[in-house]
C-alpha positions in Angstrom: 14.0 19.5 49.3 13.6 22.7 47.3 10.4 21.4 45.7 8.9 20.7 49.1 9.9 24.1 50.4 8.4 25.7 47.3 5.2 23.7 47.6 4.9 24.6 51.3 5.4 28.3 50.5 2.8 28.1 47.7 0.3 26.5 50.0 1.0 29.1 52.7 0.4 32.0 50.1 -2.8 30.4 48.9 -4.1 30.1 52.4 -3.5 33.8 53.0 -5.1 34.8 49.8 -8.5 33.0 50.3 -10.9 33.1 53.1 -11.2 29.8 55.1 -14.9 29.9 55.0 -17.8 30.9 57.2 -15.9 30.4 60.4 -13.2 32.9 59.5 -15.8 35.4 58.2 -17.8 35.0 61.4 -14.7 35.6 63.4 -13.7 38.7 61.4 -17.3 40.1 61.7 -17.2 39.5 65.4 -14.0 41.6 65.6 -15.5 44.3 63.4 -18.6 44.4 65.7 -16.5 45.8 68.5 -16.0 49.0 66.6 -18.2 51.9 68.0 -18.8 54.1 65.0 -20.2 52.6 61.8 -18.2 55.2 59.7 -15.0 53.6 60.9 -15.7 49.9 60.3 -14.1 49.7 56.9 -10.9 51.1 58.4 -10.5 48.2 60.8 -7.9 45.5 60.2 -10.6 42.7 60.0 -12.7 44.7 57.5 -9.6 45.4 55.4 -8.8 41.6 55.5 -12.3 40.8 54.2 -12.1 43.5 51.6 -8.8 42.2 50.4 -10.5 38.9 49.5 -12.4 40.9 46.9 -15.3 39.3 45.2 -14.4 35.8 46.3 -15.9 36.4 49.7 -19.2 37.9 48.5 -21.2 34.7 48.5 -19.9 33.7 51.9 -20.7 37.2 53.3 -24.2 36.9 51.9 -24.8 34.0 54.3 -24.5 36.4 57.2 -26.9 39.0 55.9 -29.8 37.6 58.0 -27.8 37.5 61.2 -29.7 39.6 63.8 -27.0 39.5 66.5 -26.7 43.0 67.9 -23.3 44.7 67.8 -21.7 47.6 69.6 -21.5 49.4 66.2 -23.6 52.6 66.3 -25.0 54.1 63.1 -25.6 57.8 63.5 -27.4 57.6 60.2 -29.9 54.9 61.4 -29.8 56.2 65.0 -29.3 52.6 66.4 -26.9 49.8 66.8 -26.3 47.6 63.8 -26.6 43.9 63.5 -23.9 41.5 62.4 -25.9 40.9 59.2 -25.8 44.7 58.5 -22.0 44.7 59.0 -21.7 41.9 56.4 -23.9 44.0 54.0 -21.7 47.0 54.5 -18.5 45.0 53.9 -20.0 43.4 50.8 -21.0 46.8 49.4 -17.5 48.1 50.0 -16.0 45.2 48.0 -18.4 45.6 45.1 -21.1 48.4 44.9 -24.6 47.0 44.8 -27.3 48.1 42.5 -29.3 49.7 45.3 -32.7 50.1 43.6 -32.6 46.6 42.1 -32.0 44.8 45.4 -33.5 47.2 48.0 -36.5 48.5 46.0 -35.7 52.0 47.0 -35.1 54.7 44.4 -32.7 57.4 45.6 -33.3 60.1 43.0 -31.6 62.8 45.0 -28.6 60.6 45.8 -29.1 61.3 49.5 -26.8 59.2 51.7 -25.6 59.3 55.3 -23.6 62.5 55.9 -19.8 62.0 55.8 -20.3 58.2 55.7 -18.3 56.0 53.3 -20.8 53.2 53.7 -23.3 54.1 51.0 -25.5 51.1 51.6 -26.0 52.2 55.2 -28.6 54.7 54.0 -30.7 51.8 52.8 -30.5 49.6 55.9 -34.0 50.8 57.0 -35.5 49.5 53.8 -33.6 46.2 54.1 -35.0 45.7 57.6 -38.5 46.8 56.6 -38.6 44.4 53.6 -36.9 41.6 55.6 -33.2 40.7 55.4 -34.0 37.2 54.0 -35.7 38.8 50.9 -32.7 41.1 50.5 -30.3 38.1 50.8 -32.2 36.2 48.1 -32.2 39.2 45.7 -28.5 39.8 46.4 -27.5 36.1 45.8 -29.6 36.1 42.6 -27.8 39.3 41.5 -24.4 37.7 42.2 -25.2 35.0 39.7 -27.0 37.2 37.1 -26.0 38.3 33.7 -26.8 41.9 34.7 -23.9 41.8 37.2 -21.5 40.9 34.4 -22.5 44.1 32.7 -22.6 46.1 35.9 -19.1 45.3 37.2 -17.1 47.1 34.5 -19.1 50.2 35.1 -19.5 50.4 38.9 -16.9 48.0 40.4 -14.7 49.1 43.2 -12.2 46.2 42.7 -13.9 43.2 41.2 -14.1 41.0 38.1 -16.4 38.3 36.9 -17.0 35.3 39.2 -14.8 32.2 38.7 -16.3 28.7 38.4 -15.5 28.1 42.1 -17.4 31.3 43.1 -20.3 30.3 40.9 -20.5 26.9 42.7 -20.5 28.8 46.1 -23.2 31.1 44.8 -25.3 28.1 43.7 -24.8 26.4 47.1 -25.8 29.6 49.0 -28.9 30.0 46.6 -30.0 26.4 47.4 -29.5 26.9 51.1 -31.5 30.2 51.1 -34.3 28.7 49.0 -34.5 25.7 51.3 -35.1 28.1 54.3 
């Protein structure tokens, strides 16, 4: 009886610690999309839940980068409403800082970002849209699996570590999926 209870508690804890997949992420992004101000999205409960999954959710978030569904989230920096894909990009960057030049192709020598905005990647959304989100997605997924990322993480990580075998399998699955498209 005690073993069954312990097993049940362990399964419950594991289910809380790992995202259930694309369906859960889609649902959380939909909840985030109801926020009005882009500066406040990382303060929402759904965003905090995604961020709590840490680097485990990055490959799954990357699947949403090309989603062009318009949201109610207004970016004062971009002077427009953001897409669901852009929300996924912002959340991913808040989990683990991206190497902006490497994946956007934009050098920000003056370190100019959106004023009083915690979402550093939001400054680059114009470049991602201009160069196509699909291209950005491919570069990001390649970066997730790269050796450079292993060197980058200890220097510029917000909360992450190296990818596990399971995460590497997910990255490869997403890479194959994006290359097929």
